[in-house]
C-alpha positions as CSV (number, residue, x, y, z in Angstrom):
1,M,76.9,47.1,97.4
2,K,75.6,48.7,100.5
3,F,77.1,51.9,101.8
4,I,76.4,55.0,104.0
5,A,76.7,58.5,102.5
6,D,77.0,61.9,104.1
7,L,76.4,64.4,101.4
8,H,76.4,67.7,103.2
9,I,79.6,68.8,105.0
10,H,81.8,71.8,105.2
11,G,85.5,72.5,104.5
12,R,87.7,74.7,106.8
13,Y,87.0,77.9,104.9
14,S,83.4,78.1,106.2
15,Q,82.6,80.1,109.3
16,A,82.8,78.3,112.6
17,T,84.6,75.3,111.2
18,S,87.7,73.3,112.3
19,K,90.8,74.7,110.7
20,D,92.2,71.2,110.6
21,I,89.6,69.9,108.1
22,S,91.4,68.4,105.1
23,I,90.6,65.8,102.5
24,L,92.9,63.3,104.3
25,N,91.3,64.0,107.7
26,L,87.8,63.6,106.1
27,E,88.8,60.4,104.5
28,K,90.4,59.0,107.7
29,W,87.5,59.8,109.9
30,A,84.8,58.7,107.4
31,R,86.4,55.3,107.4
32,V,86.4,55.2,111.2
33,K,82.8,56.3,111.3
34,G,81.7,53.8,108.6
35,V,80.7,56.4,106.0
36,G,81.4,55.1,102.4
37,L,80.7,58.3,100.5
38,L,81.2,62.0,101.4
39,G,80.2,65.3,99.9
40,T,83.2,67.5,99.4
41,G,81.6,70.6,100.9
42,D,82.2,74.2,99.8
43,F,83.3,73.7,96.2
44,T,82.8,77.4,95.4
45,H,85.6,78.6,97.7
46,P,88.8,79.3,95.7
47,K,91.2,77.8,98.2
48,W,89.0,74.7,98.9
49,I,88.5,73.9,95.3
50,E,92.3,74.0,94.8
51,E,92.6,71.3,97.5
52,L,89.8,69.2,96.0
53,K,91.5,69.3,92.6
54,A,94.9,68.4,94.1
55,H,93.6,65.4,96.2
56,L,90.6,64.1,94.2
57,K,90.6,62.6,90.7
58,E,87.7,62.3,88.2
59,D,87.1,59.1,86.4
60,G,84.0,59.9,84.3
61,T,81.4,58.5,86.8
62,G,80.7,61.8,88.6
63,I,82.4,60.4,91.7
64,L,85.9,61.7,92.7
65,R,88.4,59.5,94.5
66,T,91.4,60.0,96.7
67,A,94.7,58.3,95.9
68,S,93.6,55.4,98.1
69,G,90.2,55.2,96.4
70,F,87.8,56.8,98.9
71,P,84.9,58.4,97.0
72,F,83.6,62.0,97.2
73,M,80.7,63.8,95.5
74,L,81.0,67.5,94.6
75,Q,78.8,69.4,97.0
76,T,78.4,72.9,98.4
77,E,75.8,74.9,100.4
78,I,74.6,78.4,99.4
79,S,72.9,80.8,101.7
80,N,70.0,82.6,99.7
81,I,68.9,85.7,101.6
82,Y,66.4,88.0,99.9
83,S,62.9,89.5,100.2
84,Q,59.7,88.0,99.0
85,D,56.0,89.0,99.6
86,G,57.2,91.8,102.0
87,K,59.2,89.4,104.2
88,G,62.9,88.7,104.5
89,R,63.7,85.1,103.5
90,R,66.8,83.1,104.4
91,V,67.1,79.7,102.8
92,H,70.0,77.4,102.7
93,N,70.5,75.1,99.7
94,V,72.7,72.1,99.1
95,V,74.1,72.0,95.6
96,L,75.3,68.8,94.0
97,A,77.5,68.8,90.8
98,P,78.6,66.0,88.5
99,D,82.2,67.2,87.7
100,F,84.7,70.0,88.0
101,D,83.4,71.5,84.7
102,A,80.0,72.0,86.2
103,V,81.5,73.5,89.4
104,S,83.4,76.0,87.3
105,K,80.2,77.1,85.6
106,I,78.4,77.5,88.9
107,T,81.2,79.5,90.4
108,E,81.6,81.8,87.4
109,W,77.9,82.5,87.5
110,L,77.9,83.3,91.2
111,L,80.8,85.6,90.7
112,T,78.6,87.7,88.5
113,R,76.3,88.2,91.5
114,G,78.9,88.6,94.3
115,R,81.9,87.1,96.1
116,V,82.8,83.5,96.9
117,D,86.1,83.9,98.7
118,Y,85.1,85.1,102.1
119,D,83.2,82.0,103.2
120,G,82.8,78.4,102.2
121,R,79.1,78.9,102.4
122,P,78.6,82.3,100.7
123,I,75.6,84.4,100.9
124,F,73.7,85.7,97.8
125,G,70.6,87.8,97.4
126,I,69.3,85.4,94.7
127,P,65.6,84.2,95.1
128,C,65.4,80.5,95.3
129,P,63.3,80.2,92.0
130,E,66.0,82.1,90.1
131,F,68.8,80.2,91.8
132,V,67.4,76.8,90.7
133,E,66.5,77.9,87.3
134,S,69.9,79.3,86.6
135,L,71.8,76.3,87.9
136,K,69.7,73.9,85.8
137,G,70.4,76.2,82.8
138,L,74.1,75.8,83.4
139,D,74.0,72.0,83.5
140,E,70.8,69.9,83.7
141,R,72.7,67.4,85.9
142,I,73.2,69.9,88.7
143,E,70.8,69.3,91.6
144,V,69.5,71.4,94.5
145,I,68.3,70.0,97.8
146,P,66.8,72.3,100.4
147,A,69.0,72.2,103.5
148,H,67.8,71.4,107.0
149,V,64.3,72.4,106.0
150,W,62.9,73.1,109.4
151,T,65.7,75.0,111.3
152,P,64.2,78.4,112.4
153,W,66.9,80.7,111.0
154,F,67.8,79.5,107.5
155,S,65.5,77.1,105.8
156,V,62.4,76.6,103.6
157,F,60.0,76.1,106.5
158,G,62.0,78.0,109.2
159,S,59.8,79.9,111.7
160,K,62.0,83.0,111.4
161,S,62.1,83.5,107.6
162,G,60.6,80.5,105.8
163,F,57.7,79.6,103.7
164,D,54.6,77.3,104.2
165,S,55.3,75.1,101.2
166,V,58.0,74.1,98.8
167,E,56.0,75.6,96.0
168,E,55.7,79.0,97.7
169,C,59.5,79.0,98.1
170,Y,60.6,77.7,94.7
171,K,57.5,78.6,92.6
172,D,57.7,77.1,89.1
173,Q,61.1,75.7,89.8
174,A,59.7,73.4,92.5
175,K,59.4,70.8,89.7
176,H,63.2,70.4,90.1
177,I,63.1,69.7,93.9
178,F,62.9,66.0,94.6
179,A,64.4,65.6,98.1
180,L,64.4,67.5,101.4
181,E,67.0,67.4,104.1
182,T,65.3,66.8,107.5
183,G,68.0,68.3,109.7
184,L,68.9,67.2,113.3
185,S,65.7,68.6,114.9
186,S,63.2,66.6,112.9
187,D,62.9,63.0,111.7
188,P,60.8,61.2,109.1
189,P,57.7,60.6,111.3
190,M,57.5,64.4,111.9
191,N,57.7,65.1,108.2
192,W,55.2,62.3,107.3
193,R,52.6,64.5,109.1
194,L,52.5,66.9,106.1
195,S,50.8,65.4,103.0
196,Q,52.4,68.0,100.9
197,L,55.8,66.3,101.4
198,D,54.8,62.9,100.2
199,R,56.4,63.4,96.9
200,Y,59.8,64.2,98.3
201,T,62.6,61.8,99.3
202,L,63.6,62.6,102.9
203,V,67.4,62.7,103.2
204,S,69.7,63.3,106.2
205,N,73.2,64.7,106.4
206,S,75.5,65.8,109.1
207,D,76.1,69.4,108.0
208,C,79.2,68.9,110.0
209,H,81.7,71.7,110.8
210,S,84.5,69.3,111.9
211,Y,85.7,65.9,111.0
212,W,85.3,64.4,114.5
213,P,83.1,61.3,114.7
214,W,80.5,63.0,117.0
215,R,79.9,65.4,114.1
216,L,80.8,63.7,110.8
217,G,78.1,61.2,109.8
218,R,75.9,62.0,112.8
219,E,73.1,61.9,110.2
220,A,73.5,60.1,106.9
221,N,71.9,58.2,104.1
222,M,71.8,54.4,103.3
223,F,72.1,53.1,99.8
224,E,72.3,49.7,98.0
225,L,73.5,50.1,94.4
226,P,75.3,48.0,91.9
227,E,77.8,50.8,91.3
228,V,78.6,54.1,92.8
229,T,78.2,56.9,90.3
230,Y,76.7,60.4,90.4
231,G,73.9,59.3,88.2
232,S,73.1,56.2,90.3
233,I,73.0,58.3,93.5
234,I,70.7,61.0,92.0
235,G,68.5,58.3,90.4
236,A,68.2,56.5,93.8
237,L,67.1,59.7,95.5
238,K,64.6,60.6,92.8
239,G,63.1,57.1,92.4
240,R,64.0,55.6,95.8
241,K,65.2,52.4,94.1
242,G,68.4,51.8,95.8
243,F,67.8,54.3,98.5
244,L,67.4,52.4,101.8
245,G,66.6,55.4,104.1
246,T,68.3,57.5,106.6
247,I,70.3,57.5,109.8
248,E,68.9,60.1,112.1
249,V,69.6,61.4,115.6
250,D,66.6,61.6,117.9
251,P,65.0,64.9,117.0
252,S,65.1,66.0,120.6
253,Y,68.9,65.9,120.3
254,G,68.8,68.7,117.8
255,K,69.4,72.4,118.8
256,Y,66.1,73.7,117.7
257,H,63.5,70.9,118.5
258,L,61.4,72.8,121.1
259,D,60.6,76.4,121.5
260,G,62.8,78.4,123.9
261,H,64.9,81.3,125.0
262,R,68.3,80.1,126.1
263,N,69.3,83.4,127.8
264,C,66.4,82.8,130.2
265,G,66.6,79.0,130.4
266,V,63.1,78.7,128.9
267,C,62.3,75.5,127.0
268,Q,58.8,74.6,126.3
269,E,56.3,72.6,124.2
270,P,54.2,74.3,121.5
271,R,51.0,74.4,123.5
272,K,52.8,76.4,126.3
273,S,54.2,78.8,123.7
274,A,50.7,79.3,122.3
275,E,49.5,80.4,125.8
276,S,52.2,83.1,125.9
277,R,51.6,84.0,122.2
278,G,55.3,83.1,121.4
279,M,56.8,85.4,124.0
280,C,59.3,84.4,126.7
281,P,57.6,84.2,130.0
282,V,60.7,85.4,131.8
283,C,61.9,88.5,129.8
284,G,58.9,89.1,127.5
285,K,60.9,88.9,124.3
286,A,60.1,86.6,121.3
287,L,60.9,82.9,121.8
288,T,62.8,81.0,119.1
289,I,60.0,78.9,117.8
290,G,61.3,75.3,117.3
291,V,60.8,72.6,114.7
292,L,58.1,70.7,116.6
293,N,56.0,73.8,116.8
294,R,56.4,74.6,113.1
295,V,55.6,71.0,112.1
296,E,52.4,71.2,114.3
297,E,51.5,74.4,112.6
298,L,51.7,73.0,109.1
299,A,50.7,69.4,109.7
300,D,47.5,68.1,108.2
301,R,47.9,64.6,109.7
302,P,47.9,63.5,113.3
303,E,51.0,62.6,115.4
304,G,51.9,59.0,114.7
305,Y,50.7,58.9,111.1
306,T,52.7,56.4,109.0
307,P,52.5,56.3,105.3
308,K,51.6,53.1,103.4
309,D,55.2,52.4,102.1
310,P,57.5,54.5,104.4
311,A,61.3,54.8,103.8
312,S,63.3,53.1,106.5
313,Y,65.3,55.1,109.1
314,R,67.4,54.3,112.1
315,S,67.7,56.7,115.1
316,L,71.1,56.8,116.7
317,I,73.3,59.0,118.9
318,P,77.0,59.3,118.2
319,L,79.1,56.7,120.0
320,S,81.3,59.4,121.4
321,D,78.4,61.1,123.1
322,I,77.2,57.7,124.5
323,L,80.6,57.0,126.0
324,T,80.9,60.5,127.4
325,K,77.5,60.3,129.2
326,V,77.9,56.7,130.4
327,M,81.5,57.4,131.7
328,K,80.4,60.7,133.2
329,I,83.1,62.7,131.4
330,A,82.8,66.3,130.4
331,S,84.0,66.1,126.8
332,P,83.9,63.5,124.0
333,A,87.5,64.6,123.2
334,S,88.9,63.3,126.5
335,K,91.6,60.6,126.6
336,K,89.4,58.1,128.5
337,V,86.6,58.5,125.9
338,W,89.1,58.0,123.0
339,E,90.5,54.9,124.5
340,A,87.1,53.3,125.0
341,Y,86.1,54.5,121.5
342,Y,89.1,53.0,119.8
343,R,88.7,49.6,121.6
344,L,85.3,49.3,120.0
345,I,86.4,50.5,116.6
346,E,89.3,48.1,116.5
347,G,87.0,45.3,117.5
348,F,84.2,45.9,115.0
349,G,85.8,48.0,112.2
350,S,83.7,51.2,112.4
351,E,81.3,53.2,114.6
352,F,78.3,52.3,112.5
353,S,79.2,48.6,112.8
354,V,79.2,49.1,116.6
355,M,76.0,51.0,116.7
356,L,74.0,48.9,114.1
357,D,75.3,45.4,114.2
358,A,77.7,44.5,117.1
359,P,76.2,41.9,119.6
360,R,75.6,43.2,123.1
361,E,77.9,40.5,124.7
362,S,80.8,41.5,122.4
363,I,80.3,45.2,123.1
364,S,80.3,44.4,126.9
365,D,83.5,42.3,126.6
366,M,85.3,45.1,124.8
367,S,84.0,47.9,126.9
368,S,81.6,47.5,129.8
369,Q,78.1,46.3,130.6
370,K,76.9,49.9,131.1
371,V,78.2,50.8,127.6
372,A,76.6,47.8,126.0
373,D,73.3,48.6,127.7
374,A,73.4,52.2,126.6
375,I,74.1,51.2,123.0
376,M,71.2,48.7,123.0
377,M,69.0,51.4,124.5
378,V,69.8,53.7,121.5
379,R,69.6,50.9,119.0
380,E,66.2,49.8,120.3
381,G,64.7,53.3,120.4
382,R,64.4,53.4,124.3
383,L,66.7,56.4,124.9
384,K,65.1,59.5,126.4
385,V,66.6,62.8,125.4
386,Q,66.2,66.2,127.2
387,P,65.1,68.3,124.2
388,G,67.3,70.9,122.6
389,Y,66.1,74.5,122.1
390,D,67.2,77.9,120.8
391,G,70.7,76.7,119.8
392,V,71.2,74.3,122.8
393,Y,71.8,70.6,122.0
394,G,69.6,68.0,123.6
395,V,71.0,65.8,126.4
396,P,70.8,62.0,126.2
397,L,69.5,60.5,129.5
398,F,71.1,57.1,130.0
399,D,70.5,56.9,133.7
400,G,66.7,57.0,133.6
401,R,66.4,60.6,134.8
402,K,63.5,62.7,133.6
403,P,64.3,65.8,131.6
404,A,65.3,68.6,133.9
405,A,64.3,72.2,133.6
406,P,66.9,74.2,131.5
407,R,69.1,76.8,133.2
408,P,69.7,80.3,131.9
409,V,72.8,80.7,129.7
410,E,75.2,83.5,130.8
411,R,75.3,86.1,128.1
412,A,79.0,86.5,128.4
413,R,79.5,82.9,127.4
414,E,77.7,83.3,124.1
415,T,80.2,83.5,121.3
416,K,78.2,82.8,118.2
417,K,75.9,85.3,116.5
418,Q,72.5,84.2,115.3
419,K,73.6,84.2,111.7
420,N,76.1,81.4,112.5
421,L,73.6,79.2,114.4
422,S,72.8,77.0,111.3
423,D,75.4,74.4,112.4
424,F,72.7,72.6,114.3
């Protein structure tokens, strides 16, 4: 069977998340989106794990199901913040577990090192090598996948606190790392430029902080397996048999694609940043070095390189964002956008069915010619996106406009601290 999986999400006890996140809402909107398997998010949090146990039942396959049969996989994210080689390191890791017993072991071990009740994504000063070794010692079936590996603030390759290789980060435990999460600001072609990444499966997940369809499943993984079990999912990711590839957003859509300084409205390509030695040309402070720059720094292959047998990927933009831009409405949560969204979902069954398979003529009949043209533009890879930078999302340009110069962001309107910027 073919299905789409989003294996990195958050519950409502993580910082900067919707307080209406629940298992029932996640299931409802996963079905609307067309996602057939979800991570649970945040299984170390005491209140969230109570909800997981109340709403999800184990059946011995490593996959938990709701009363109506929708599948979830036990998953959380841990923030590892520590010092190595004289530099502060901040790396986020996705942890997958096969059952509640393994989850209990993980939580009990973490409690010997700190607290888990203050945030769904808790922070621990555990170096990544020790973290992986300890988890594998608890249960060999537990798996660790480095999260959003390029985002500047919290990742393996991040410009602010990362490393130059997986081996440098995980040392002798790198042998247990088999997949890397690309994140919104990079896609497979960008990662193919590093020969050191050839051995890893590139996965994509939403890292969503709400259940709305413009967040849930915005990036995801495609599988074709005879049965859905924890073992079959991990086996597909390790051996690529049954793993069909990923659904990505255009990397320019991500919040950290280019270098920039949002306070000053500065967004620029890596070569321009090199000229200013990474400093903002307006205020003179350090720029946030984006993902493209970091990839250029570590790449040993030219732009456009394609491996001999590349994994497939599809580049999409959430349908809600398409409707918002085409209809020239400020928010995807508006009544008019919802009405247009539901007409298409009712006609084709799910958002991914609309985006991947629905005929242009049928989309036009149920919506408008402009909406149909915009969806085809996305599906065929012709969409231009004004790149994101320093925490600012990219902007899809459906009207043929060229990317405009960014404008300064008023400081008074900034509500998130840097430590919370990882929901990119």
